[in-house]
C-alpha positions as CSV (number, residue, x, y, z in Angstrom):
1,M,-50.6,7.0,-15.0
2,K,-50.2,8.0,-11.4
3,T,-50.8,11.5,-10.2
4,V,-48.3,12.9,-7.8
5,P,-49.8,14.8,-4.9
6,T,-48.6,18.1,-4.1
7,D,-49.4,18.4,-0.2
8,F,-46.7,16.4,1.3
9,P,-45.7,17.2,4.9
10,S,-42.1,17.1,4.0
11,P,-39.7,16.5,1.1
12,M,-39.0,12.9,2.6
13,D,-42.6,12.1,2.8
14,R,-42.7,13.0,-1.0
15,L,-39.7,10.8,-1.8
16,R,-41.1,7.8,0.2
17,W,-44.4,8.1,-1.8
18,V,-42.5,8.0,-5.0
19,L,-40.7,4.9,-4.1
20,K,-43.7,3.2,-2.8
21,A,-45.4,4.1,-6.1
22,L,-42.6,2.7,-7.9
23,R,-42.6,-0.6,-6.0
24,A,-46.4,-0.9,-6.1
25,P,-48.1,-3.7,-8.2
26,D,-48.8,-1.1,-10.8
27,G,-45.6,0.6,-10.7
28,C,-42.3,-0.1,-12.4
29,P,-41.5,-3.8,-13.4
30,W,-37.8,-3.3,-12.4
31,D,-38.3,-1.7,-9.1
32,R,-40.8,-4.4,-8.1
33,E,-38.5,-7.2,-9.0
34,Q,-35.4,-6.0,-6.9
35,T,-34.2,-7.9,-3.9
36,L,-31.6,-7.1,-1.3
37,A,-29.1,-9.2,-3.3
38,S,-29.9,-7.6,-6.5
39,I,-29.6,-4.1,-5.5
40,Q,-26.2,-4.6,-3.5
41,P,-24.1,-3.8,-6.8
42,C,-26.3,-0.6,-7.1
43,L,-25.2,0.7,-3.6
44,Q,-21.5,-0.2,-4.0
45,E,-21.6,1.8,-7.3
46,E,-23.6,4.8,-5.8
47,C,-21.1,5.0,-2.6
48,Y,-18.1,5.1,-4.9
49,E,-19.9,7.9,-7.1
50,L,-20.6,9.8,-3.9
51,L,-17.0,9.5,-2.6
52,S,-15.8,11.1,-5.9
53,A,-18.3,13.8,-5.9
54,M,-17.2,14.8,-2.4
55,V,-13.8,15.8,-3.4
56,G,-14.9,18.0,-6.4
57,D,-16.6,21.4,-6.6
58,D,-19.7,20.3,-8.6
59,L,-22.3,21.1,-5.9
60,E,-25.1,20.0,-8.0
61,N,-23.4,16.7,-8.6
62,H,-22.6,16.3,-5.1
63,R,-26.4,16.8,-4.1
64,E,-27.4,14.2,-6.8
65,E,-25.1,11.5,-5.6
66,L,-26.2,12.1,-2.0
67,G,-29.7,11.5,-3.2
68,D,-28.8,8.4,-5.0
69,V,-27.3,6.9,-1.9
70,L,-30.2,8.0,0.1
71,L,-32.5,6.2,-2.4
72,Q,-30.6,2.8,-1.8
73,V,-31.2,3.3,2.0
74,L,-34.8,3.7,1.5
75,F,-35.0,0.9,-0.9
76,Q,-33.7,-1.7,1.3
77,A,-35.9,-0.5,4.0
78,D,-39.1,-0.5,1.8
79,I,-38.2,-4.3,1.1
80,R,-37.7,-5.1,4.7
81,E,-40.9,-3.3,5.4
82,D,-42.9,-5.2,2.8
83,R,-41.6,-8.5,4.6
84,G,-43.0,-7.2,7.9
85,E,-39.6,-6.8,9.6
86,F,-38.8,-3.2,9.9
87,S,-39.6,0.2,8.4
88,F,-37.5,3.2,7.4
89,D,-38.9,4.9,10.6
90,D,-37.5,2.2,12.6
91,V,-33.9,2.7,11.0
92,V,-34.3,6.5,11.7
93,N,-35.3,6.0,15.3
94,A,-32.7,3.3,15.9
95,L,-30.2,5.6,14.6
96,A,-31.3,8.5,16.7
97,D,-31.2,6.4,19.7
98,K,-27.6,5.3,18.9
99,L,-26.5,8.9,18.5
100,I,-27.9,9.8,21.8
101,R,-26.7,6.8,23.8
102,R,-23.1,7.1,22.2
103,H,-22.8,10.9,23.1
104,P,-23.3,11.0,26.9
105,H,-21.2,14.0,27.0
106,V,-23.7,15.8,25.1
107,F,-26.9,14.1,26.2
108,G,-25.7,13.1,29.6
109,A,-23.4,14.0,32.5
110,V,-20.3,12.4,31.2
111,D,-17.3,14.6,30.8
112,A,-15.3,14.6,27.3
113,K,-13.1,17.5,26.8
114,D,-11.3,16.4,23.5
115,T,-11.7,14.0,20.5
116,E,-9.7,11.3,22.1
117,A,-12.1,11.2,25.1
118,V,-15.1,10.9,22.9
119,L,-13.7,8.0,21.1
120,R,-12.8,6.1,24.2
121,N,-16.4,6.7,25.3
122,W,-17.7,5.7,22.0
123,E,-15.8,2.3,22.1
124,R,-16.6,1.6,25.6
125,I,-20.4,2.1,24.9
126,K,-20.1,0.2,21.6
127,Q,-18.7,-2.8,23.5
128,T,-21.8,-2.9,25.9
129,E,-24.1,-3.0,23.0
130,H,-23.0,-6.2,21.6
131,K,-25.7,-8.8,22.3
132,A,-23.4,-11.8,21.9
133,P,-19.8,-12.2,22.6
134,K,-17.4,-12.0,19.9
135,A,-15.9,-15.3,18.6
136,S,-12.8,-13.5,17.3
137,A,-11.2,-10.0,17.7
138,L,-11.7,-9.8,14.0
139,D,-15.4,-9.9,14.1
140,G,-17.1,-6.9,12.9
141,V,-15.0,-6.4,9.8
142,P,-17.4,-6.3,7.0
143,A,-17.1,-9.0,4.4
144,A,-17.9,-6.8,1.4
145,L,-15.2,-4.1,2.2
146,P,-12.8,-3.3,-0.9
147,A,-9.8,-5.6,-0.3
148,L,-7.3,-2.7,0.6
149,L,-9.7,-1.2,3.2
150,K,-10.4,-4.6,4.6
151,A,-6.7,-5.3,5.1
152,Q,-6.5,-2.2,7.1
153,R,-9.5,-2.9,9.2
154,T,-8.4,-6.5,9.9
155,Q,-4.8,-5.4,10.8
156,H,-6.2,-2.6,13.0
157,K,-8.5,-5.0,14.9
158,A,-5.5,-7.5,15.4
159,A,-3.3,-4.8,16.7
160,K,-6.1,-3.7,19.3
161,V,-5.4,-7.1,21.1
162,G,-1.6,-6.9,20.9
163,F,-0.8,-8.9,17.7
164,D,1.3,-6.2,16.1
165,W,4.8,-5.1,15.5
166,K,6.1,-2.6,17.9
167,D,7.4,-0.2,15.2
168,A,7.6,0.1,11.6
169,A,10.9,-1.9,11.6
170,G,9.0,-5.3,11.8
171,P,6.6,-4.6,8.9
172,D,9.4,-3.2,6.9
173,A,11.5,-6.4,7.3
174,K,8.4,-8.4,6.7
175,L,7.9,-6.7,3.4
176,D,11.3,-7.6,2.3
177,E,10.6,-11.2,3.2
178,E,7.4,-11.3,1.2
179,I,9.0,-9.8,-1.9
180,A,11.7,-12.4,-1.9
181,E,9.0,-15.0,-1.7
182,L,7.1,-13.5,-4.5
183,R,10.2,-13.5,-6.7
184,A,10.7,-17.0,-5.9
185,A,7.2,-17.9,-6.9
186,I,7.7,-16.0,-10.3
187,R,10.8,-18.0,-10.9
188,S,8.9,-21.2,-10.2
189,G,6.2,-20.3,-12.7
190,D,3.5,-21.6,-10.3
191,A,0.4,-19.3,-11.0
192,Q,-1.3,-20.1,-7.7
193,A,1.7,-19.4,-5.7
194,I,2.4,-16.2,-7.5
195,E,-1.0,-14.9,-6.8
196,E,-0.7,-15.9,-3.0
197,E,2.6,-14.4,-2.6
198,Y,1.5,-11.2,-4.5
199,G,-1.3,-11.0,-2.1
200,D,1.1,-11.4,0.9
201,V,3.2,-8.4,-0.6
202,L,0.1,-6.2,-1.0
203,F,-0.9,-7.1,2.8
204,S,2.4,-6.4,4.2
205,L,2.5,-3.0,2.3
206,V,-0.7,-2.2,4.0
207,N,0.8,-3.2,7.3
208,L,3.9,-1.0,6.9
209,A,1.7,2.0,5.7
210,R,-0.3,1.7,9.0
211,H,2.9,1.9,11.2
212,L,3.9,4.8,9.2
213,H,0.6,6.5,9.7
214,V,-0.1,6.4,6.1
215,D,-3.7,5.7,5.0
216,A,-3.0,3.0,2.3
217,E,-6.4,3.6,0.5
218,S,-5.8,7.4,0.3
219,A,-2.2,6.9,-0.7
220,L,-2.9,4.4,-3.6
221,R,-5.8,6.7,-4.9
222,A,-3.6,9.7,-4.9
223,A,-0.9,7.7,-6.7
224,T,-3.5,6.5,-9.2
225,E,-4.7,10.1,-9.8
226,K,-1.1,11.4,-10.2
227,F,-0.7,8.7,-12.8
228,S,-3.7,9.6,-14.6
229,R,-2.9,13.3,-14.7
230,R,0.4,12.6,-16.1
231,F,-0.7,10.0,-18.7
232,R,-3.3,12.6,-19.9
233,A,-0.6,15.1,-20.1
234,V,1.4,12.6,-22.3
235,E,-1.5,12.0,-24.6
236,A,-2.0,15.7,-25.1
237,R,1.6,16.4,-25.8
238,V,1.8,13.5,-28.3
239,K,-1.3,14.7,-30.0
240,A,-0.2,18.2,-30.1
241,E,2.9,17.1,-31.9
242,G,0.8,15.3,-34.6
243,R,2.0,11.8,-33.4
244,D,0.0,8.6,-32.5
245,M,0.5,7.0,-29.1
246,K,0.2,3.6,-30.6
247,A,2.9,4.1,-33.1
248,L,5.4,5.2,-30.6
249,S,7.9,2.9,-29.0
250,L,7.9,2.5,-25.3
251,E,11.3,4.3,-25.2
252,E,9.7,7.2,-27.0
253,L,6.7,7.3,-24.6
254,D,9.0,7.2,-21.7
255,A,10.8,10.2,-22.9
256,V,7.6,12.2,-23.2
257,W,6.7,10.9,-19.7
258,D,10.0,12.1,-18.3
259,A,9.3,15.5,-19.7
260,V,5.9,15.8,-18.4
261,K,7.1,14.6,-14.9
262,A,10.0,17.2,-15.0
263,E,7.6,20.0,-15.8
264,A,5.1,18.9,-13.0
265,K,7.9,19.0,-10.4
266,A,9.3,22.3,-11.7
């Protein structure tokens, strides 16, 4: 059994010692076996759990989820360090250097009086940091982004080089066109065509949202949360009436849904 020292210089030093102990030859078999590929799903899951914790009032849960994401960062850096590639200290120092470099209005003589000026400076400096020229304006969109967010980022980058509608009328008309094509695919019964045209409709909806200054990810999340609240209210009402959801017809469930919806708007 390992004895945990009590004289660490800082909490971070204590955490890093614990991780090293877990990944040591006499440590935890699971931690020793992990690779960058195997822990990727862990990072994705932890990030989503942190996003959920951020919008709640549970401070203990928020603190815990921040720690879980920090663990994923440390874990990846430790794997790289074992390979002799870079360490966690290298990550921290590179981040500090980048923040100083990209904030010349704070750490230098550049003037930036508002957020718009700050963002312009940030993008200008960021462009000078690229070691190789971009092959495409779309370079830099992470491949592993969730589909909706990836669509937003892709459209934004294309728009920055002028490939964009001048106003919302363009994507609005395009949405009608794509919906018509989806309906034609549905009538054809071609499964592959249906999936492709359905994707085009979703992509067009994201484009329209961007021109309406609506964040598609946030809008869909809010709609899903609204559905969940009303569905739970329907469940509660049906249960309170001594009835079973599965025994009710769709028409009966719709009637309860409409009642719950009316009360929510009252």
